[in-house]
C-alpha positions, 0 to 999 in steps of 0.5 A: 507485465510489471512485477512488484518487487519483494521487500528485502529481508533484513535479519539482525541480532537482538539487542535488548533495551530497557523499558519503563513500561511495566507491560513491556518488561521481561518481554523479549519480543518488545525489548528487542525492537529498535528504540523509537526515534524522535522527529529529527532522527526520523527525518534524517533516516527517511529524507532523501534528495537526489543530485544529478550525475555528470552527464556531458560525456553520456549518451541519451540512453544512459542519461535517461536511466540517470533521470529515473533515479529522481523517483528516489527523492523523498520529501518527509512530512509530519504525516509520515512521522505520525504514521511511523509513531502509530506503527511503532505503538501498534507493533509494541502493544500487539506483543504485550499478550504474546510474551513467549517467556510466559508459560501460558503463552507457550501453551496457547501456541501449542493449542493453536497448532493442535489440529484437534482443537478448533481455533474458535475454542483457543483462548487468548492468554491476557497479561491482565484484565485491563488488556482483555480486548475483543480484537487486536490493534489495527491501522488503516492507511489511506489517501487517494492513489499517488499520495504515497501511502504504499511507498512511505509505509514500505520506506518506514518499515524498511528504514525503521524496523528490521524484518527479522530479529534473532533472539538469545533470550534465556529459554527463547531463541526463535527468529521473530518476524517483525512484519509481513506485507502482501497485496490484496489479490486482484480477485480478493479470494481468501485462499489466494491471500492466505497462500501469498502470506504463507509464501512470504513467510516461507521466503523470509524464513529462508534467510534465517537459521530456521531454515526452509519452510513449506507452509504455502506448499502445504496449502495445495494438493498434488494437482495444484488445487487449494485445500479446504479453506478451514485447513488453510486458515489453521496453517496460517494461524500456526505460522503467524503465531509460531514465528511471532509476526508483529504486524500483518500489512495488507496493501491494495485493500481497495481491490475488495471494492471491485470483488464480488459480494461473496468474496468481499464478505468472506475476506472481511470475515477473515480479517475479523477472525485474525483480529479476534482470535490471533491478536496479530495487529494489522495495517490495511492500506487502501483508498478512502472509498475502501473504508466504506466497505466496513459498516458504521457500527462500533465493532466494524470501526474497531476492525478498521482501526485508527485511520491515518490519511496521507494527503497531497503536498501542502504549501510548505512541502510544495516549495520543498519539492519544487526546489528539489525538482529544479535542482535535478536537471541533467539538461544542457539548458537548465532553467530556474523555477518561474511563477508560470511553470510552478503554477502550471505544475501545481495545477496539473498535478494538484500536488499529488506526490506520485503524479508530480514525481512521475511527471517531472521525470517524464518531462526530463526524459522527453527533453532529452529524447526531443533534443530540446534540452530545456523545460518549457510550459509547452513541454510540461503540458504536452507530457502531462497529456501523454503520460496522464490522459485520464487524470486532467479532470481529476486533478482539476477537481482536487484543486477546486476542492470538489468531492466525489469518486473522481479520485477513483480514476487515480487508482485506475491510472495506478494499475495502468502504470503497473500494466494491470489493464484488466484490474484498471478496467474493473476499477474504471467500471466501478467508478462508472457505476458510482458516478451518480449521473453527473453530466459534466463529470461523465463527459470529462471522463469520456474525453479522458478515456478517448485520450487514454486509448490513443496513448495506451495499447489495449487488446480488442476485448479491452477496447470493447470494454472501454467502449461499453464503459463510455456508453455507460457514462453517456447513459449515466450522464442522462440520468439512466440507471446502470446495471450494477453487475459487479455487485452480483458477481460471485 
């Protein structure tokens, strides 16, 4: 199974800057943040073009490893700059009412950690009446799977912010954790999420002079079971506040879609509690369909926060990525981009960043393995069919501007690539339950599933589940109602 790598921990000494914003003055948590960069500087920090290494003397296996470096290519767009600016403002504003140089904030921190005081009775200290809000700031980064929302969110965090700042402010020397990023658990269980957040805080602090902490360990009994959820939340609130966490980022938020109703409701309530009581801004990263988990009422709209959607490459960006791709051909017979090949690549990938980048890498690898050493349209078609058997109908619909839940299949492909087949099948079943009985769509997906089983290894129970999904699609295409079993799981 593929294990997702943890983000590297960066620890820096505080360098306090001046600010003309009155609410930011005399606040070490804000003044120690890096200065917000402009568009030119941001592009220099974020953009990256990979050039092929000399390969004539290398064997095929070494050359294939070199080819895999192409995935490090980064095409920066105005959407990424907007996302950075939103993150920066969310982080800065979130620290306004948490200034550790204010005595009332210190007292608030003690109250949060005091087990004799119910967390609901702890009153947040506001800088002024105008700052009195019911919730902390929030941001929802969305876009269908493959649009780069997770990748670029991480790149921005890693390149534009330190993870930890060491302070030397008069009367304040705590390490400040600027951000904590974790994934929504596959089962969307609150206890698992809280444990994962605390485990990440423990890991981050182990790189600082603060020393080893055991927040996550305190959440389990000697037998390995989780303690009461109320006690776990108290530990979480204490840790987030004590270590001045600036942003809490929850990735894979769409996992809530396939969770049981109870777990989904409890998780959304936890998000509300974090916003209302703790004032730590949050960034949720998920597919557009995950937004539907929130009600349309005003309070839920605030909890979603600003919605920032990353889309596929536009025409100008597409030309840049094609130029970068064709410049990266460690093959004996490199080719120039021609109208036919470029049109085919756009048609197959729909300009979705991760699909294109993965396809180009796979094409190069196949050209080496097959010994052809040259990219052709036939090769492009064959590799796409093998690498993305589930996505042909999806990219076709995206190109044609057809709306619908077909983009859910991109999420299925994402989890297949991560070798999370169980979660992939959950999302595939979820798609099937929401396909709304459209014959052509259902039939196209049935064909894609059949192709997928030819190129992916599934266990016998998983194959049986895939067969059930195909039967459900057939029934749905005929207008028959499907049992919504996922909605009744607890």
